[in-house]
HTML snippet that shows the backbone in 3Dmol.js (N, CA, C, O; Angstrom):
<script src="https://3Dmol.org/build/3Dmol-min.js"></script>
<div id="view" style="width:600px;height:400px;position:relative"></div>
<script>
const pdb = `
ATOM      1  N   MET A   1      96.089  61.813 128.084  1.00  0.00           N
ATOM      2  CA  MET A   1      96.310  63.910 128.140  1.00  0.00           C
ATOM      3  C   MET A   1      95.976  63.760 126.442  1.00  0.00           C
ATOM      4  O   MET A   1      96.506  63.143 125.518  1.00  0.00           O
ATOM      5  N   ALA A   2      94.498  64.911 126.612  1.00  0.00           N
ATOM      6  CA  ALA A   2      93.881  65.157 125.059  1.00  0.00           C
ATOM      7  C   ALA A   2      95.123  66.010 124.913  1.00  0.00           C
ATOM      8  O   ALA A   2      95.969  66.445 125.694  1.00  0.00           O
ATOM      9  N   ASN A   3      94.790  66.117 122.927  1.00  0.00           N
ATOM     10  CA  ASN A   3      95.355  66.358 122.593  1.00  0.00           C
ATOM     11  C   ASN A   3      94.849  67.958 121.861  1.00  0.00           C
ATOM     12  O   ASN A   3      94.029  67.906 120.945  1.00  0.00           O
ATOM     13  N   THR A   4      95.393  69.369 122.331  1.00  0.00           N
ATOM     14  CA  THR A   4      94.486  70.441 121.972  1.00  0.00           C
ATOM     15  C   THR A   4      94.985  70.599 120.493  1.00  0.00           C
ATOM     16  O   THR A   4      95.895  70.035 119.886  1.00  0.00           O
ATOM     17  N   LYS A   5      94.167  71.464 120.158  1.00  0.00           N
ATOM     18  CA  LYS A   5      94.349  72.892 118.822  1.00  0.00           C
ATOM     19  C   LYS A   5      94.942  73.895 118.895  1.00  0.00           C
ATOM     20  O   LYS A   5      94.227  74.677 119.520  1.00  0.00           O
ATOM     21  N   PRO A   6      96.315  74.591 118.483  1.00  0.00           N
ATOM     22  CA  PRO A   6      96.958  75.125 119.371  1.00  0.00           C
ATOM     23  C   PRO A   6      95.790  76.860 119.322  1.00  0.00           C
ATOM     24  O   PRO A   6      94.631  77.059 118.957  1.00  0.00           O
ATOM     25  N   THR A   7      96.587  77.524 119.738  1.00  0.00           N
ATOM     26  CA  THR A   7      94.926  78.884 119.883  1.00  0.00           C
ATOM     27  C   THR A   7      95.454  79.639 118.955  1.00  0.00           C
ATOM     28  O   THR A   7      96.463  79.306 118.333  1.00  0.00           O
ATOM     29  N   PHE A   8      94.913  80.572 118.801  1.00  0.00           N
ATOM     30  CA  PHE A   8      94.930  81.492 117.081  1.00  0.00           C
ATOM     31  C   PHE A   8      96.829  82.453 117.446  1.00  0.00           C
ATOM     32  O   PHE A   8      97.871  82.558 116.798  1.00  0.00           O
ATOM     33  N   GLU A   9      96.326  82.952 118.867  1.00  0.00           N
ATOM     34  CA  GLU A   9      98.340  83.186 119.332  1.00  0.00           C
ATOM     35  C   GLU A   9      99.580  82.307 119.086  1.00  0.00           C
ATOM     36  O   GLU A   9     100.682  82.670 118.675  1.00  0.00           O
ATOM     37  N   GLU A  10      99.055  80.747 119.517  1.00  0.00           N
ATOM     38  CA  GLU A  10     100.310  79.847 119.718  1.00  0.00           C
ATOM     39  C   GLU A  10     100.773  80.291 118.478  1.00  0.00           C
ATOM     40  O   GLU A  10     101.900  80.745 118.280  1.00  0.00           O
ATOM     41  N   ASN A  11      99.230  80.054 117.024  1.00  0.00           N
ATOM     42  CA  ASN A  11     100.341  79.686 116.032  1.00  0.00           C
ATOM     43  C   ASN A  11     100.552  80.978 115.047  1.00  0.00           C
ATOM     44  O   ASN A  11     100.735  81.030 113.830  1.00  0.00           O
ATOM     45  N   MET A  12     100.405  82.534 116.565  1.00  0.00           N
ATOM     46  CA  MET A  12     101.097  83.900 116.230  1.00  0.00           C
ATOM     47  C   MET A  12     102.534  83.444 116.251  1.00  0.00           C
ATOM     48  O   MET A  12     103.386  83.097 115.432  1.00  0.00           O
ATOM     49  N   GLN A  13     102.444  83.570 117.303  1.00  0.00           N
ATOM     50  CA  GLN A  13     103.542  83.083 117.534  1.00  0.00           C
ATOM     51  C   GLN A  13     104.239  82.059 116.649  1.00  0.00           C
ATOM     52  O   GLN A  13     104.345  82.572 115.535  1.00  0.00           O
ATOM     53  N   HIS A  14     104.639  81.119 116.655  1.00  0.00           N
ATOM     54  CA  HIS A  14     105.329  79.724 115.961  1.00  0.00           C
ATOM     55  C   HIS A  14     105.234  80.357 114.736  1.00  0.00           C
ATOM     56  O   HIS A  14     106.348  80.126 114.266  1.00  0.00           O
ATOM     57  N   LEU A  15     104.713  80.919 114.018  1.00  0.00           N
ATOM     58  CA  LEU A  15     104.431  81.396 112.166  1.00  0.00           C
ATOM     59  C   LEU A  15     105.775  82.628 112.664  1.00  0.00           C
ATOM     60  O   LEU A  15     106.766  82.293 112.015  1.00  0.00           O
ATOM     61  N   GLU A  16     106.120  83.854 113.535  1.00  0.00           N
ATOM     62  CA  GLU A  16     106.318  84.725 114.087  1.00  0.00           C
ATOM     63  C   GLU A  16     108.269  83.620 114.626  1.00  0.00           C
ATOM     64  O   GLU A  16     109.317  83.073 114.968  1.00  0.00           O
ATOM     65  N   GLN A  17     108.160  83.673 114.585  1.00  0.00           N
ATOM     66  CA  GLN A  17     109.301  82.512 114.837  1.00  0.00           C
ATOM     67  C   GLN A  17     110.593  81.983 113.664  1.00  0.00           C
ATOM     68  O   GLN A  17     111.823  82.018 113.687  1.00  0.00           O
ATOM     69  N   ILE A  18     109.117  81.290 112.256  1.00  0.00           N
ATOM     70  CA  ILE A  18     109.326  80.932 112.016  1.00  0.00           C
ATOM     71  C   ILE A  18     109.833  82.112 111.269  1.00  0.00           C
ATOM     72  O   ILE A  18     110.968  81.953 110.821  1.00  0.00           O
ATOM     73  N   VAL A  19     109.254  83.290 111.018  1.00  0.00           N
ATOM     74  CA  VAL A  19     109.695  84.265 109.685  1.00  0.00           C
ATOM     75  C   VAL A  19     110.694  84.404 110.255  1.00  0.00           C
ATOM     76  O   VAL A  19     111.558  84.305 109.383  1.00  0.00           O
ATOM     77  N   GLN A  20     111.445  84.680 111.752  1.00  0.00           N
ATOM     78  CA  GLN A  20     112.599  84.799 112.121  1.00  0.00           C
ATOM     79  C   GLN A  20     113.562  84.126 112.213  1.00  0.00           C
ATOM     80  O   GLN A  20     114.733  84.393 112.486  1.00  0.00           O
ATOM     81  N   GLU A  21     113.079  83.274 111.991  1.00  0.00           N
ATOM     82  CA  GLU A  21     114.568  81.637 111.697  1.00  0.00           C
ATOM     83  C   GLU A  21     114.866  81.887 109.686  1.00  0.00           C
ATOM     84  O   GLU A  21     116.008  82.002 109.241  1.00  0.00           O
ATOM     85  N   LEU A  22     113.646  81.923 108.801  1.00  0.00           N
ATOM     86  CA  LEU A  22     113.793  82.805 107.699  1.00  0.00           C
ATOM     87  C   LEU A  22     114.836  83.484 107.272  1.00  0.00           C
ATOM     88  O   LEU A  22     115.707  83.282 106.426  1.00  0.00           O
ATOM     89  N   GLN A  23     114.522  84.542 108.203  1.00  0.00           N
ATOM     90  CA  GLN A  23     114.669  86.076 107.812  1.00  0.00           C
ATOM     91  C   GLN A  23     116.490  85.659 108.283  1.00  0.00           C
ATOM     92  O   GLN A  23     117.337  86.367 107.739  1.00  0.00           O
ATOM     93  N   ALA A  24     116.951  84.633 109.179  1.00  0.00           N
ATOM     94  CA  ALA A  24     117.882  85.331 110.100  1.00  0.00           C
ATOM     95  C   ALA A  24     119.336  84.410 108.696  1.00  0.00           C
ATOM     96  O   ALA A  24     120.550  84.584 108.792  1.00  0.00           O
ATOM     97  N   GLY A  25     118.602  83.480 107.527  1.00  0.00           N
ATOM     98  CA  GLY A  25     119.463  83.214 106.542  1.00  0.00           C
ATOM     99  C   GLY A  25     120.148  81.806 107.445  1.00  0.00           C
ATOM    100  O   GLY A  25     120.734  81.141 106.590  1.00  0.00           O
ATOM    101  N   ASN A  26     120.235  81.385 108.285  1.00  0.00           N
ATOM    102  CA  ASN A  26     121.792  79.794 108.935  1.00  0.00           C
ATOM    103  C   ASN A  26     120.570  78.924 108.728  1.00  0.00           C
ATOM    104  O   ASN A  26     120.055  78.551 109.782  1.00  0.00           O
ATOM    105  N   VAL A  27     120.060  78.565 107.750  1.00  0.00           N
ATOM    106  CA  VAL A  27     118.726  77.053 107.740  1.00  0.00           C
ATOM    107  C   VAL A  27     119.017  76.473 106.405  1.00  0.00           C
ATOM    108  O   VAL A  27     118.580  76.685 105.274  1.00  0.00           O
ATOM    109  N   PRO A  28     119.828  75.736 106.870  1.00  0.00           N
ATOM    110  CA  PRO A  28     119.640  75.017 105.109  1.00  0.00           C
ATOM    111  C   PRO A  28     118.300  74.719 104.712  1.00  0.00           C
ATOM    112  O   PRO A  28     117.147  74.821 105.131  1.00  0.00           O
ATOM    113  N   LEU A  29     119.156  74.174 103.398  1.00  0.00           N
ATOM    114  CA  LEU A  29     117.436  74.406 102.534  1.00  0.00           C
ATOM    115  C   LEU A  29     116.459  73.032 103.086  1.00  0.00           C
ATOM    116  O   LEU A  29     115.266  73.328 103.019  1.00  0.00           O
ATOM    117  N   GLU A  30     116.623  72.046 103.449  1.00  0.00           N
ATOM    118  CA  GLU A  30     115.137  71.408 103.025  1.00  0.00           C
ATOM    119  C   GLU A  30     114.804  71.815 104.060  1.00  0.00           C
ATOM    120  O   GLU A  30     113.592  71.696 104.241  1.00  0.00           O
ATOM    121  N   LYS A  31     115.915  72.728 105.698  1.00  0.00           N
ATOM    122  CA  LYS A  31     115.195  73.317 106.881  1.00  0.00           C
ATOM    123  C   LYS A  31     114.128  74.043 106.319  1.00  0.00           C
ATOM    124  O   LYS A  31     112.903  73.995 106.213  1.00  0.00           O
ATOM    125  N   ALA A  32     115.074  74.721 106.009  1.00  0.00           N
ATOM    126  CA  ALA A  32     113.847  75.950 105.397  1.00  0.00           C
ATOM    127  C   ALA A  32     113.359  76.021 103.983  1.00  0.00           C
ATOM    128  O   ALA A  32     113.724  76.996 103.326  1.00  0.00           O
ATOM    129  N   LEU A  33     112.496  75.019 103.354  1.00  0.00           N
ATOM    130  CA  LEU A  33     111.801  74.736 102.814  1.00  0.00           C
ATOM    131  C   LEU A  33     110.362  74.188 103.783  1.00  0.00           C
ATOM    132  O   LEU A  33     109.362  74.906 103.810  1.00  0.00           O
ATOM    133  N   SER A  34     110.390  73.273 104.309  1.00  0.00           N
ATOM    134  CA  SER A  34     109.802  72.635 105.500  1.00  0.00           C
ATOM    135  C   SER A  34     109.293  73.848 105.929  1.00  0.00           C
ATOM    136  O   SER A  34     108.114  74.084 105.662  1.00  0.00           O
ATOM    137  N   GLU A  35     110.246  75.047 106.826  1.00  0.00           N
ATOM    138  CA  GLU A  35     109.773  75.626 107.026  1.00  0.00           C
ATOM    139  C   GLU A  35     108.501  76.668 106.857  1.00  0.00           C
ATOM    140  O   GLU A  35     107.554  77.304 107.321  1.00  0.00           O
ATOM    141  N   PHE A  36     109.036  76.408 106.170  1.00  0.00           N
ATOM    142  CA  PHE A  36     108.230  77.206 105.016  1.00  0.00           C
ATOM    143  C   PHE A  36     106.456  77.341 104.536  1.00  0.00           C
ATOM    144  O   PHE A  36     105.532  78.146 104.420  1.00  0.00           O
ATOM    145  N   GLN A  37     106.963  75.376 104.319  1.00  0.00           N
ATOM    146  CA  GLN A  37     105.126  74.910 104.352  1.00  0.00           C
ATOM    147  C   GLN A  37     104.626  75.282 105.588  1.00  0.00           C
ATOM    148  O   GLN A  37     103.721  76.112 105.680  1.00  0.00           O
ATOM    149  N   THR A  38     105.452  74.403 107.153  1.00  0.00           N
ATOM    150  CA  THR A  38     105.334  74.827 107.575  1.00  0.00           C
ATOM    151  C   THR A  38     104.143  76.299 108.386  1.00  0.00           C
ATOM    152  O   THR A  38     103.223  76.433 109.193  1.00  0.00           O
ATOM    153  N   GLY A  39     104.959  77.043 107.516  1.00  0.00           N
ATOM    154  CA  GLY A  39     104.276  78.084 108.478  1.00  0.00           C
ATOM    155  C   GLY A  39     103.447  79.452 106.666  1.00  0.00           C
ATOM    156  O   GLY A  39     102.950  80.569 106.810  1.00  0.00           O
ATOM    157  N   VAL A  40     103.619  78.798 105.505  1.00  0.00           N
ATOM    158  CA  VAL A  40     101.703  79.071 105.203  1.00  0.00           C
ATOM    159  C   VAL A  40     100.945  78.710 105.388  1.00  0.00           C
ATOM    160  O   VAL A  40      99.866  79.232 105.108  1.00  0.00           O
ATOM    161  N   LYS A  41     101.220  76.566 106.510  1.00  0.00           N
ATOM    162  CA  LYS A  41      99.364  76.016 106.347  1.00  0.00           C
ATOM    163  C   LYS A  41      99.094  76.365 108.000  1.00  0.00           C
ATOM    164  O   LYS A  41      98.146  75.924 108.651  1.00  0.00           O
ATOM    165  N   LEU A  42     100.819  77.818 108.822  1.00  0.00           N
ATOM    166  CA  LEU A  42      99.554  78.416 110.379  1.00  0.00           C
ATOM    167  C   LEU A  42      98.758  79.404 108.988  1.00  0.00           C
ATOM    168  O   LEU A  42      97.627  79.296 108.512  1.00  0.00           O
ATOM    169  N   SER A  43      99.419  79.955 108.783  1.00  0.00           N
ATOM    170  CA  SER A  43      98.841  81.242 107.460  1.00  0.00           C
ATOM    171  C   SER A  43      97.669  80.760 107.171  1.00  0.00           C
ATOM    172  O   SER A  43      96.781  81.499 107.596  1.00  0.00           O
ATOM    173  N   GLN A  44      97.239  79.724 106.565  1.00  0.00           N
ATOM    174  CA  GLN A  44      95.831  79.536 106.226  1.00  0.00           C
ATOM    175  C   GLN A  44      94.873  78.818 107.069  1.00  0.00           C
ATOM    176  O   GLN A  44      93.869  78.438 106.466  1.00  0.00           O
ATOM    177  N   THR A  45      94.920  78.610 107.997  1.00  0.00           N
ATOM    178  CA  THR A  45      94.108  78.302 109.579  1.00  0.00           C
ATOM    179  C   THR A  45      93.983  79.516 110.113  1.00  0.00           C
ATOM    180  O   THR A  45      92.849  79.888 110.416  1.00  0.00           O
ATOM    181  N   MET A  46      95.341  80.559 110.386  1.00  0.00           N
ATOM    182  CA  MET A  46      95.063  81.455 111.042  1.00  0.00           C
ATOM    183  C   MET A  46      94.117  82.373 110.006  1.00  0.00           C
ATOM    184  O   MET A  46      93.256  83.183 110.351  1.00  0.00           O
ATOM    185  N   GLN A  47      94.323  82.191 109.297  1.00  0.00           N
ATOM    186  CA  GLN A  47      92.759  83.807 107.652  1.00  0.00           C
ATOM    187  C   GLN A  47      91.611  82.184 108.323  1.00  0.00           C
ATOM    188  O   GLN A  47      90.821  82.411 109.239  1.00  0.00           O
ATOM    189  N   LYS A  48      91.671  81.257 107.945  1.00  0.00           N
ATOM    190  CA  LYS A  48      89.897  80.626 108.639  1.00  0.00           C
ATOM    191  C   LYS A  48      90.054  80.902 110.065  1.00  0.00           C
ATOM    192  O   LYS A  48      89.368  80.151 110.757  1.00  0.00           O
ATOM    193  N   THR A  49      90.424  81.354 110.408  1.00  0.00           N
ATOM    194  CA  THR A  49      90.117  81.752 111.753  1.00  0.00           C
ATOM    195  C   THR A  49      89.967  82.362 112.110  1.00  0.00           C
ATOM    196  O   THR A  49      89.164  82.358 113.043  1.00  0.00           O
ATOM    197  N   LEU A  50      90.735  83.701 111.620  1.00  0.00           N
ATOM    198  CA  LEU A  50      90.369  84.740 111.009  1.00  0.00           C
ATOM    199  C   LEU A  50      89.365  84.742 109.974  1.00  0.00           C
ATOM    200  O   LEU A  50      89.321  83.836 110.806  1.00  0.00           O
ATOM    201  N   GLN A  51      88.783  84.777 109.341  1.00  0.00           N
ATOM    202  CA  GLN A  51      87.088  84.410 108.149  1.00  0.00           C
ATOM    203  C   GLN A  51      86.056  84.011 109.338  1.00  0.00           C
ATOM    204  O   GLN A  51      84.911  84.382 109.079  1.00  0.00           O
ATOM    205  N   ASN A  52      86.189  83.379 110.509  1.00  0.00           N
ATOM    206  CA  ASN A  52      84.689  82.441 111.230  1.00  0.00           C
ATOM    207  C   ASN A  52      85.158  83.590 112.370  1.00  0.00           C
ATOM    208  O   ASN A  52      84.138  83.731 113.046  1.00  0.00           O
ATOM    209  N   ALA A  53      85.995  84.312 112.815  1.00  0.00           N
ATOM    210  CA  ALA A  53      85.822  85.751 114.079  1.00  0.00           C
ATOM    211  C   ALA A  53      84.573  86.982 112.902  1.00  0.00           C
ATOM    212  O   ALA A  53      83.668  87.778 113.150  1.00  0.00           O
ATOM    213  N   GLU A  54      85.349  86.405 111.489  1.00  0.00           N
ATOM    214  CA  GLU A  54      84.578  87.919 111.231  1.00  0.00           C
ATOM    215  C   GLU A  54      83.173  87.841 110.327  1.00  0.00           C
ATOM    216  O   GLU A  54      82.592  88.825 109.868  1.00  0.00           O
ATOM    217  N   ASP A  55      82.723  86.314 110.162  1.00  0.00           N
ATOM    218  CA  ASP A  55      81.479  86.244 109.836  1.00  0.00           C
ATOM    219  C   ASP A  55      80.429  85.454 111.381  1.00  0.00           C
ATOM    220  O   ASP A  55      79.281  85.194 111.021  1.00  0.00           O
ATOM    221  N   THR A  56      80.647  85.183 112.536  1.00  0.00           N
ATOM    222  CA  THR A  56      79.937  85.948 113.375  1.00  0.00           C
ATOM    223  C   THR A  56      80.330  87.147 114.142  1.00  0.00           C
ATOM    224  O   THR A  56      79.427  87.388 114.943  1.00  0.00           O
ATOM    225  N   LEU A  57      81.455  88.145 114.255  1.00  0.00           N
ATOM    226  CA  LEU A  57      81.017  89.711 114.563  1.00  0.00           C
ATOM    227  C   LEU A  57      79.991  90.278 112.915  1.00  0.00           C
ATOM    228  O   LEU A  57      80.159  91.471 112.660  1.00  0.00           O
ATOM    229  N   THR A  58      79.601  89.961 112.506  1.00  0.00           N
ATOM    230  CA  THR A  58      78.532  90.121 111.509  1.00  0.00           C
ATOM    231  C   THR A  58      77.794  89.463 111.486  1.00  0.00           C
ATOM    232  O   THR A  58      77.634  88.986 110.363  1.00  0.00           O
ATOM    233  N   LYS A  59      76.910  88.982 112.479  1.00  0.00           N
ATOM    234  CA  LYS A  59      75.539  88.143 112.333  1.00  0.00           C
ATOM    235  C   LYS A  59      74.846  89.402 113.668  1.00  0.00           C
ATOM    236  O   LYS A  59      75.576  90.143 114.326  1.00  0.00           O
ATOM    237  N   MET A  60      73.345  89.348 113.781  1.00  0.00           N
ATOM    238  CA  MET A  60      72.901  89.720 115.128  1.00  0.00           C
ATOM    239  C   MET A  60      71.850  88.874 115.183  1.00  0.00           C
ATOM    240  O   MET A  60      71.216  88.827 114.128  1.00  0.00           O
ATOM    241  N   MET A  61      71.381  88.067 116.217  1.00  0.00           N
ATOM    242  CA  MET A  61      69.925  87.584 116.372  1.00  0.00           C
ATOM    243  C   MET A  61      68.668  88.172 116.872  1.00  0.00           C
ATOM    244  O   MET A  61      68.499  88.896 117.854  1.00  0.00           O
ATOM    245  N   THR A  62      67.724  87.674 115.914  1.00  0.00           N
ATOM    246  CA  THR A  62      66.495  88.719 115.403  1.00  0.00           C
ATOM    247  C   THR A  62      66.348  87.552 117.683  1.00  0.00           C
ATOM    248  O   THR A  62      67.056  86.954 118.494  1.00  0.00           O
ATOM    249  N   PRO A  63      64.775  88.058 117.437  1.00  0.00           N
ATOM    250  CA  PRO A  63      63.314  88.405 118.395  1.00  0.00           C
ATOM    251  C   PRO A  63      63.276  86.040 119.037  1.00  0.00           C
ATOM    252  O   PRO A  63      63.229  85.295 120.016  1.00  0.00           O
ATOM    253  N   ASP A  64      63.370  86.066 116.977  1.00  0.00           N
ATOM    254  CA  ASP A  64      63.502  84.691 117.683  1.00  0.00           C
ATOM    255  C   ASP A  64      64.536  83.472 117.649  1.00  0.00           C
ATOM    256  O   ASP A  64      64.186  82.292 117.624  1.00  0.00           O
ATOM    257  N   GLY A  65      65.578  83.828 117.651  1.00  0.00           N
ATOM    258  CA  GLY A  65      67.124  83.237 117.967  1.00  0.00           C
ATOM    259  C   GLY A  65      67.833  82.866 116.555  1.00  0.00           C
ATOM    260  O   GLY A  65      68.775  82.080 116.454  1.00  0.00           O
ATOM    261  N   GLU A  66      67.259  83.521 115.550  1.00  0.00           N
ATOM    262  CA  GLU A  66      67.670  83.267 114.070  1.00  0.00           C
ATOM    263  C   GLU A  66      68.826  84.134 114.230  1.00  0.00           C
ATOM    264  O   GLU A  66      68.709  84.928 115.163  1.00  0.00           O
ATOM    265  N   GLU A  67      69.654  84.181 113.726  1.00  0.00           N
ATOM    266  CA  GLU A  67      71.239  84.078 112.984  1.00  0.00           C
ATOM    267  C   GLU A  67      70.962  85.226 111.731  1.00  0.00           C
ATOM    268  O   GLU A  67      69.913  84.813 111.237  1.00  0.00           O
ATOM    269  N   VAL A  68      71.362  86.447 110.971  1.00  0.00           N
ATOM    270  CA  VAL A  68      70.573  87.255 110.119  1.00  0.00           C
ATOM    271  C   VAL A  68      71.689  87.804 110.236  1.00  0.00           C
ATOM    272  O   VAL A  68      72.393  87.833 111.245  1.00  0.00           O
ATOM    273  N   PRO A  69      71.902  88.281 109.170  1.00  0.00           N
ATOM    274  CA  PRO A  69      74.105  89.301 108.569  1.00  0.00           C
ATOM    275  C   PRO A  69      73.301  90.759 109.537  1.00  0.00           C
ATOM    276  O   PRO A  69      72.298  91.281 110.024  1.00  0.00           O
ATOM    277  N   PHE A  70      74.342  90.775 109.340  1.00  0.00           N
ATOM    278  CA  PHE A  70      74.413  92.919 110.385  1.00  0.00           C
ATOM    279  C   PHE A  70      74.142  93.300 109.390  1.00  0.00           C
ATOM    280  O   PHE A  70      74.679  92.773 108.416  1.00  0.00           O
ATOM    281  N   LYS A  71      73.152  94.425 109.192  1.00  0.00           N
ATOM    282  CA  LYS A  71      73.480  95.902 108.161  1.00  0.00           C
ATOM    283  C   LYS A  71      73.173  96.853 109.175  1.00  0.00           C
ATOM    284  O   LYS A  71      72.560  97.218 110.178  1.00  0.00           O
ATOM    285  N   ARG A  72      73.966  97.011 108.298  1.00  0.00           N
ATOM    286  CA  ARG A  72      74.624  99.199 108.458  1.00  0.00           C
ATOM    287  C   ARG A  72      73.298  99.617 107.760  1.00  0.00           C
ATOM    288  O   ARG A  72      72.729  99.126 106.786  1.00  0.00           O
ATOM    289  N   ASP A  73      72.958 100.739 108.603  1.00  0.00           N
ATOM    290  CA  ASP A  73      71.921 102.380 108.763  1.00  0.00           C
ATOM    291  C   ASP A  73      71.786 102.621 107.047  1.00  0.00           C
ATOM    292  O   ASP A  73      72.538 102.130 106.205  1.00  0.00           O
ATOM    293  N   LYS A  74      70.971 103.241 106.871  1.00  0.00           N
ATOM    294  CA  LYS A  74      70.785 103.059 105.073  1.00  0.00           C
ATOM    295  C   LYS A  74      71.858 104.788 105.615  1.00  0.00           C
ATOM    296  O   LYS A  74      71.926 105.351 106.707  1.00  0.00           O
ATOM    297  N   GLY A  75      72.404 105.067 104.494  1.00  0.00           N
ATOM    298  CA  GLY A  75      73.319 106.107 104.163  1.00  0.00           C
ATOM    299  C   GLY A  75      74.800 106.524 105.292  1.00  0.00           C
ATOM    300  O   GLY A  75      75.375 107.546 105.666  1.00  0.00           O
ATOM    301  N   TYR A  76      74.942 104.823 105.527  1.00  0.00           N
ATOM    302  CA  TYR A  76      76.626 104.851 106.257  1.00  0.00           C
ATOM    303  C   TYR A  76      77.407 104.419 105.167  1.00  0.00           C
ATOM    304  O   TYR A  76      78.445 105.069 105.045  1.00  0.00           O
ATOM    305  N   GLU A  77      77.256 103.634 104.438  1.00  0.00           N
ATOM    306  CA  GLU A  77      78.766 103.978 103.184  1.00  0.00           C
ATOM    307  C   GLU A  77      78.889 105.021 102.196  1.00  0.00           C
ATOM    308  O   GLU A  77      79.740 104.998 101.307  1.00  0.00           O
ATOM    309  N   ALA A  78      77.589 106.418 102.439  1.00  0.00           N
ATOM    310  CA  ALA A  78      77.797 107.020 101.421  1.00  0.00           C
ATOM    311  C   ALA A  78      78.715 108.328 102.328  1.00  0.00           C
ATOM    312  O   ALA A  78      79.554 109.204 102.117  1.00  0.00           O
ATOM    313  N   GLN A  79      77.632 107.568 103.792  1.00  0.00           N
ATOM    314  CA  GLN A  79      79.306 108.915 105.329  1.00  0.00           C
ATOM    315  C   GLN A  79      80.698 108.157 104.267  1.00  0.00           C
ATOM    316  O   GLN A  79      81.560 108.488 103.453  1.00  0.00           O
ATOM    317  N   ALA A  80      80.123 106.892 105.015  1.00  0.00           N
ATOM    318  CA  ALA A  80      82.327 106.126 105.540  1.00  0.00           C
ATOM    319  C   ALA A  80      82.772 107.191 103.681  1.00  0.00           C
ATOM    320  O   ALA A  80      83.884 107.146 103.154  1.00  0.00           O
ATOM    321  N   GLU A  81      82.190 107.576 103.405  1.00  0.00           N
ATOM    322  CA  GLU A  81      82.920 107.479 102.035  1.00  0.00           C
ATOM    323  C   GLU A  81      83.853 109.399 101.410  1.00  0.00           C
ATOM    324  O   GLU A  81      84.700 110.023 100.771  1.00  0.00           O
ATOM    325  N   GLN A  82      82.767 109.350 102.278  1.00  0.00           N
ATOM    326  CA  GLN A  82      83.490 111.062 102.521  1.00  0.00           C
ATOM    327  C   GLN A  82      83.442 112.029 103.661  1.00  0.00           C
ATOM    328  O   GLN A  82      82.918 113.076 104.042  1.00  0.00           O
ATOM    329  N   PRO A  83      84.673 110.652 104.140  1.00  0.00           N
ATOM    330  CA  PRO A  83      84.898 110.797 105.747  1.00  0.00           C
ATOM    331  C   PRO A  83      85.470 112.152 106.377  1.00  0.00           C
ATOM    332  O   PRO A  83      85.789 112.150 107.566  1.00  0.00           O
ATOM    333  N   ASP A  84      85.618 113.417 105.530  1.00  0.00           N
ATOM    334  CA  ASP A  84      86.879 114.215 106.817  1.00  0.00           C
ATOM    335  C   ASP A  84      85.928 115.444 106.077  1.00  0.00           C
ATOM    336  O   ASP A  84      86.648 116.439 105.990  1.00  0.00           O
ATOM    337  N   GLN A  85      84.500 115.736 105.488  1.00  0.00           N
ATOM    338  CA  GLN A  85      84.075 117.033 104.131  1.00  0.00           C
ATOM    339  C   GLN A  85      83.426 118.020 105.317  1.00  0.00           C
ATOM    340  O   GLN A  85      83.277 119.201 105.004  1.00  0.00           O
ATOM    341  N   GLN A  86      83.004 117.569 106.761  1.00  0.00           N
ATOM    342  CA  GLN A  86      82.514 118.502 107.108  1.00  0.00           C
ATOM    343  C   GLN A  86      83.393 118.662 107.896  1.00  0.00           C
ATOM    344  O   GLN A  86      82.774 119.052 108.886  1.00  0.00           O
ATOM    345  N   ALA A  87      84.520 118.632 108.183  1.00  0.00           N
ATOM    346  CA  ALA A  87      85.627 119.400 109.169  1.00  0.00           C
ATOM    347  C   ALA A  87      85.859 120.097 108.719  1.00  0.00           C
ATOM    348  O   ALA A  87      85.867 121.249 109.154  1.00  0.00           O
ATOM    349  N   ASP A  88      86.297 119.583 107.135  1.00  0.00           N
ATOM    350  CA  ASP A  88      86.711 120.657 106.267  1.00  0.00           C
ATOM    351  C   ASP A  88      85.378 121.959 105.883  1.00  0.00           C
ATOM    352  O   ASP A  88      85.717 122.904 105.170  1.00  0.00           O
ATOM    353  N   GLN A  89      84.833 121.933 106.081  1.00  0.00           N
ATOM    354  CA  GLN A  89      83.396 123.010 105.850  1.00  0.00           C
ATOM    355  C   GLN A  89      83.183 124.348 107.333  1.00  0.00           C
ATOM    356  O   GLN A  89      82.493 125.347 107.536  1.00  0.00           O
ATOM    357  N   ASP A  90      84.489 123.384 108.227  1.00  0.00           N
ATOM    358  CA  ASP A  90      84.353 123.430 109.867  1.00  0.00           C
ATOM    359  C   ASP A  90      85.596 125.180 109.700  1.00  0.00           C
ATOM    360  O   ASP A  90      85.573 126.195 110.396  1.00  0.00           O
ATOM    361  N   LEU A  91      86.662 124.761 108.290  1.00  0.00           N
ATOM    362  CA  LEU A  91      87.755 126.157 109.384  1.00  0.00           C
ATOM    363  C   LEU A  91      87.033 126.857 108.219  1.00  0.00           C
ATOM    364  O   LEU A  91      86.340 126.599 107.234  1.00  0.00           O
ATOM    365  N   PRO A  92      87.775 128.242 109.113  1.00  0.00           N
ATOM    366  CA  PRO A  92      87.826 129.239 109.320  1.00  0.00           C
ATOM    367  C   PRO A  92      87.924 130.285 107.980  1.00  0.00           C
ATOM    368  O   PRO A  92      87.572 131.461 107.889  1.00  0.00           O
ATOM    369  N   PHE A  93      88.675 129.190 106.769  1.00  0.00           N
ATOM    370  CA  PHE A  93      90.076 129.779 105.661  1.00  0.00           C
ATOM    371  C   PHE A  93      89.933 128.311 104.946  1.00  0.00           C
ATOM    372  O   PHE A  93      90.667 128.008 104.005  1.00  0.00           O
TER     373      PHE A  93
END
`;
const viewer = $3Dmol.createViewer("view");
viewer.addModel(pdb, "pdb");
viewer.setStyle({}, {cartoon: {color: "spectrum"}});
viewer.zoomTo();
viewer.render();
</script>
């Protein structure tokens, strides 16, 4: 039987179970410490998974198959800083 890595969703479910168990407060101190450490490790693993996904999604392929960082069109950042300015200008009062 192959030893497979848990999925992100499985790790999330396990972390949620740990949090619920610790919040209930009916856990002996030694077990609470052990569960807390497990939760921290799960959280770190999940953060790495999310960072890898973000890194993958922020790249694009050139026509020659090279990966390059994805860059937004010029002016996007300036527009994002002023999200509802145009909506305010459309108001009649």
